[in-house]
C-alpha positions in Angstrom: 138.4 160.9 -58.0 137.9 157.7 -55.7 135.1 157.7 -53.4 135.9 156.9 -50.0 133.6 155.0 -47.9 133.4 156.2 -44.2 132.4 153.1 -41.8 131.4 154.5 -37.8 131.5 151.6 -35.3 130.1 152.2 -31.9 131.8 150.1 -29.3 130.2 149.8 -25.4 132.3 147.5 -23.5 131.8 147.2 -19.7 135.0 148.4 -17.9 134.2 147.8 -14.2 136.4 145.1 -13.9 139.1 146.5 -15.8 139.1 149.7 -13.4 138.6 147.5 -10.3 142.0 145.6 -11.3 143.7 149.2 -12.1 142.8 150.5 -8.9 144.0 147.5 -7.3 147.3 147.8 -9.1 147.7 151.3 -8.0 146.9 150.6 -4.5 149.3 147.6 -4.5 152.0 150.5 -6.0 151.3 152.9 -3.5 151.8 150.4 -0.5 155.0 149.5 -2.2 156.2 153.4 -2.5 155.0 154.0 1.5 157.1 150.8 2.4 160.0 151.9 0.3 160.0 155.4 2.0 159.4 154.1 5.2 162.8 152.1 4.8 164.5 154.8 3.8 163.4 157.2 6.6 164.6 154.4 8.9 167.8 154.4 7.5 168.3 158.4 7.0 166.8 159.8 9.8 166.8 157.1 12.7 170.0 155.5 11.8 169.1 151.9 11.4 171.7 149.5 9.9 171.3 148.7 5.9 170.3 145.1 6.8 167.8 145.9 9.1 166.1 148.5 6.4 166.3 145.7 4.0 164.9 143.3 6.0 162.3 145.4 7.0 161.3 146.2 3.3 161.6 142.7 2.6 158.7 141.8 5.4 156.6 144.6 4.3 156.9 143.6 0.6 156.3 140.1 1.1 153.3 141.0 3.2 151.8 143.1 0.2 152.4 140.4 -2.0 150.6 137.9 0.3 147.6 140.1 0.7 147.4 140.4 -3.0 147.6 136.7 -3.5 145.2 135.6 -1.0 142.4 138.1 -2.0 140.7 136.3 -4.8 140.6 133.2 -2.2 139.1 135.4 0.4 136.5 137.0 -2.2 135.6 133.5 -3.4 135.2 132.2 -0.2 133.0 135.0 1.0 130.8 134.8 -2.4 130.4 131.4 -1.6 128.9 132.1 1.7 127.1 135.0 0.7 125.3 132.8 -2.3 124.5 129.9 0.4 123.1 132.3 3.1 121.6 134.4 0.4 119.7 131.7 -0.9 118.4 130.4 2.3 117.4 133.8 3.4 116.0 135.2 -0.1 118.7 138.0 -0.2 120.9 136.3 -2.5 120.9 137.1 -6.2 117.9 135.5 -8.1 118.1 133.1 -5.3 115.3 131.3 -3.6 113.5 132.2 -0.5 111.9 130.3 2.6 112.5 133.0 5.4 111.5 136.2 3.7 108.5 135.1 1.8 107.8 132.8 -0.9 108.2 132.8 -4.8 104.8 131.2 -6.3 105.3 128.6 -9.0 101.9 127.3 -9.2 101.8 128.2 -12.8 105.6 127.2 -13.4 108.9 128.9 -13.9 112.2 128.5 -14.0 115.1 128.6 -11.1 118.0 130.0 -12.8 120.2 130.2 -10.1 120.9 127.8 -6.8 117.9 128.1 -4.9 117.3 126.4 -1.5 114.0 125.2 -0.2 112.7 123.3 2.8 111.8 119.4 2.0 110.6 117.6 4.9 113.6 117.4 7.2 116.2 118.4 4.9 117.4 121.4 2.6 116.8 121.2 -1.1 118.4 122.9 -3.7 117.5 123.8 -7.3 119.2 125.2 -10.1 122.3 123.8 -8.7 123.7 122.9 -12.3 122.3 125.6 -14.3 118.3 126.7 -15.1 115.5 124.3 -14.1 111.9 124.4 -15.1 109.1 123.9 -12.6 106.2 122.5 -14.2 102.7 122.2 -12.4 101.0 118.6 -12.2 97.6 117.6 -12.9 95.8 114.3 -12.8 94.7 112.9 -16.2 91.4 111.4 -16.9 93.1 107.9 -15.9 93.9 109.2 -12.2 97.4 109.5 -13.2 99.6 112.4 -11.9 101.8 113.9 -14.8 102.6 117.3 -16.7 99.8 119.0 -18.3 100.5 119.7 -22.2 98.7 123.0 -23.1 97.7 123.3 -26.7 96.8 126.1 -28.5 94.5 124.2 -31.1 90.9 124.0 -31.2 89.5 120.5 -30.8 89.4 118.9 -34.4 86.0 117.7 -35.3 85.9 115.0 -37.9 82.8 114.1 -39.7 82.6 110.8 -41.4 79.6 110.3 -43.7 78.5 106.4 -44.3 76.0 105.6 -47.6 74.2 102.4 -47.1 71.3 101.1 -49.1 69.8 99.9 -45.8 69.9 99.2 -42.2 71.2 95.6 -42.5 74.0 96.5 -44.7 75.1 99.7 -42.3 75.3 96.9 -39.5 77.1 94.6 -41.4 80.0 97.3 -42.2 79.6 98.9 -38.7 83.0 96.7 -37.2 84.9 97.6 -40.3 84.1 101.3 -40.1 84.9 101.4 -36.3 88.2 99.7 -36.8 89.1 102.2 -39.8 88.3 105.3 -37.8 90.3 103.8 -34.9 93.2 103.6 -36.9 93.0 107.0 -38.5 92.6 108.8 -34.6 95.9 106.6 -33.7 97.6 107.9 -36.4 96.8 111.3 -35.9 97.9 111.2 -32.2 101.1 110.1 -33.5 101.8 112.9 -35.6 100.7 115.8 -33.2 
């Protein structure tokens, strides 16, 4: 007897967009049905001519088609304005905010969506082409402003043992030893 393996697969899908489109198609179909019923009502009950009924039905159907065609454009423009003003007021999804409080970035952070902020006499935008990092700046020992690299390494201690016969021989090799140590440190910095 052959053994049959059974595989059970669970699939989770977000059907909200599909359901929304089906509801929209249902709404359009109901609109067509209502228009057609109204046209027949006008022809039979009110005694309008067939050409008037067909013209009325055609106008109503073209109106439904135009509304359906322009709906994505309308939604796109509404979304663009919502993102623009949502970023300014802080009510947008993940948008920046300078009217409803501030989002602190003193320790750095990421701006994932377009966010608007005041910049002198203008309006700045960050994240307009995707995620952007915000890094805090610090002054180095040389006074230059830049990004400080945080390291989790402990400072490295290097011990150099020098054996010399006397002080005079040590002083003669001091320049050689200093150069050798400086070259070793430079190699180590390049390999970090």
